[in-house]
N, C-alpha and C positions, 0 to 999 in steps of 0.2 A: 504494500500500500504506500502511495506517495505521501510524504509528509507535507503539511501545509506550510506556507512561509512563516506563519506565527510559531508553529512547532519547531521549525528549523532555527528560528531566532532564539527560542527558549533554550534549545540544546546548546547553541553557541554561547549564550549568556551563562548557562550552567557551567560550561567549561571555563569560562572567564572567571566566575566566582571561585571555582576550585583552584585556579592557577594564580590568583592574586592574594596578597597578604593584608590588604586593607581596603576600605571603601573608596579611598582616594585613588588607589591603584586600579580598582575595578572601574571607577568612572573614567579614568584615563583610557583604559581599554575599550570601554563602551563608546567613547568618542570616535574611535577608529571604525567600529562596526557601523555606527550611525552615519558617518560621512560616506562610507561605502554604499550603504543602503540608499541614502538620499541621492547620491551621485547617479546610481543606476536608475532610480525613479525619474530624476530630472533630465537625464541624458546630458549632464554637464558636470564639471568638476566642482564639488562642494567640499569645503573644509569645515571642521567642527571643533569648537572648544567647549569645555565644561566648567561651569561655575558652581561651587558648592557653598551653601549658606548654612552656617551653624550659629545659633543664637542670633545676634544682630550683625555678624560679620560675614562678608562674602569674599571668596578668593577663587582664582583660576586654579584648578587642580589637575588639568590635563588637556590634551588636544590630539586630533588625528595627525597633526604635523607640528613641528616647532613653530612654523608660521601661524598656525591656528591658535597656539598658546599665546603668541604675541598679540594677535588680533583680539583675542578674548580679554587680554590684560588692558587693552586700550580703554575698554568700557569701565574696568575697575578704576583706572586712573582718572578718567573724566567724570565718573559718577553718574552717567546717564546712558540710555540706549535701550534697545528692544529686549536684551537679556535681563537687565535689572527690572524693567517694566513687567516682563513676563513672570518674574519671580513674585512681584507684588500682586499682579492680577490673576495669577494661577491659570493663565490661558496663553496660547501662542500669540506672539506679537511680531508683525511683519514690518520690515523696513524695505519697501519695494524699490525705492530709487533714492540713493543718497543725494542726488542732485536736486530733487524736487520736494522731498519731504521737509517739513519745517519743525519737527518735534525736537530733534537733538542736533543742533547745528555744529557744535564743537566736535561731537563724536563722528558725525557724518563727514566732516572735513578730514578728520584723521583717517577714516576708512578709505576715502577717495584717494588720499595720498598713498595708501597701500595697494591701490588697484582693485579695491572691493567696491561694488556698486549696489549690492543688496545683501540683506541679512535677515535671519529669522531666529527668534528666541522661543524655545519650547520647554516648558517646565516639566519637572519630574516630581511626583509626590513621594516623599520619603517618610512621612510620618511626623510625629511631634518634634518640634525644635530643630528640624532640619529640612532643607529643600535643595534642589539642584535644578539647573537649566542647561539645555543643549543650545549652543549658540552657533548657528550655521552661517557660513559666509560663501558668497558667490561673486565671481569677477564681472558678471553682467546682470542686467535686469531681466525680468520675465522668467527666471529660474524657479522661483517659489510660487508656483501656480496653486490654485485652490486644491487640486488633487494632491500635489506634493505636500502641501501643508497638512492635509488630512492624513496622509501616510506618515508624516513626521510625528503627528499627534498620536497615531496608533502605535508607532514604534515606541514613543515615550511611555505610553500606558503599559506596554509589555515590559519595557526596560525598568520602569518604576517598580513593578512587582519584583523583579530580580534584584534591584537595589535594596528594596526593603528586606528581602531575604538575606542579602549580604550584611546589612546592618544587624539583623537578628542573629546571624551566625557569629559576627564579630562580638556582639554583646554576650552571647552564650559562651563563646570561647573565653572571654575575659572573666565571666562569672565562674566558669569552670577552673580557670587558673587561680582565681581568688580562693575558691573553695578548697582546691588542692593545697594551696599554701597554708590555709587555716588549719586543715587537717594535719599537715606535717608539723605545724607549730604545736598543736594539741598533743600529738604523739610524743614529741620531745619533752613537753612539760609534764605529761603524765608519767613518763619513764623516770624523769628526774625526781618527781615527787615520790615515786616508789622507792628510789634509791635513798632519798633522805629519810623516808619513813623507816626503812630497814636499818640504816646507820644510827638513827637517833631514837628508834623505838617510839615514834610519835604518830599522831593522827595525820590523815591527809590534809586536814585544815591547817595543822601546825606546819606541815611540810610546805604547803603553798605560801604560808606567811614567811617562812625562811627564804624561799625562792624570791619572793617579792622584795624582801628586805635587802638581799644581796643585789638584786637588780637595781634597786634605788641607790644603794651605797656606791655601786660601781658605775652608775649611770649607763647601764647596758640594757638592751631589750631583754625581756623575760625569756624569749625563745633562745637568745644567744647564751644566756646563763645556763638554761636547761641543756642546750647542746653541749656545752663545755663539761657539765657534770656527767652526761651520758658518755662522752668520748673518754673521759678519765677512767671510767669504770669498765667500759666495754671495748675501748680502743677503736670505735667506729661511730659514724654518724647515726643519729636516730632515723629510722626508715618506717614510713607508713606501710602496713602489711600488704595492702592491695596494690602498691606500686611495683611489686615484684611479679 
């Protein structure tokens, strides 16, 4: 059975998620796929930059080419343009002709100096406190037709789902790392407490008090003090059982 274009795109984005180490890296790879897809659709060369917004700050995080990254950064520098407007409006914003549009004169002048005559900003929904936008650039007018804009929006909808997955994966990985570190700390502290209880014939509560007093006196983290005690007795680091 032949896969649909949407299915093929999802497979490509899935591979991209697996092969990248951060959301910013993922968005950079996404810009290459987006530029290729829109270039085929428009029958003209289209470049793509990606702007990521976290909290109130925006920044260019990638592009299909080095030139696309520089083009995207122009908008960050002047503080106006279709990309930033698309972020605020949460809808595609077209700059059909830099010579005749009157909305962003400074930005349009800079684009014209770079040989770009039309641009299109297409937002991606990332969830709470984060957003991104694909910033497409073309050297001529008439490239971003109604059909092309519709395809770009459809691409962004599919890509947005993949980006949200990447964010969740990254969050889950961070949570897992934090949980693993917490468990390792707890293992070392429990072992050290047991050693102190055996040596001093005291309760677990008393052993924890001794540990915390040593930690405070030495100005060391409790985990580090516990690790030192375990190493002195066993000759090796404390290890959580299911790490092996």
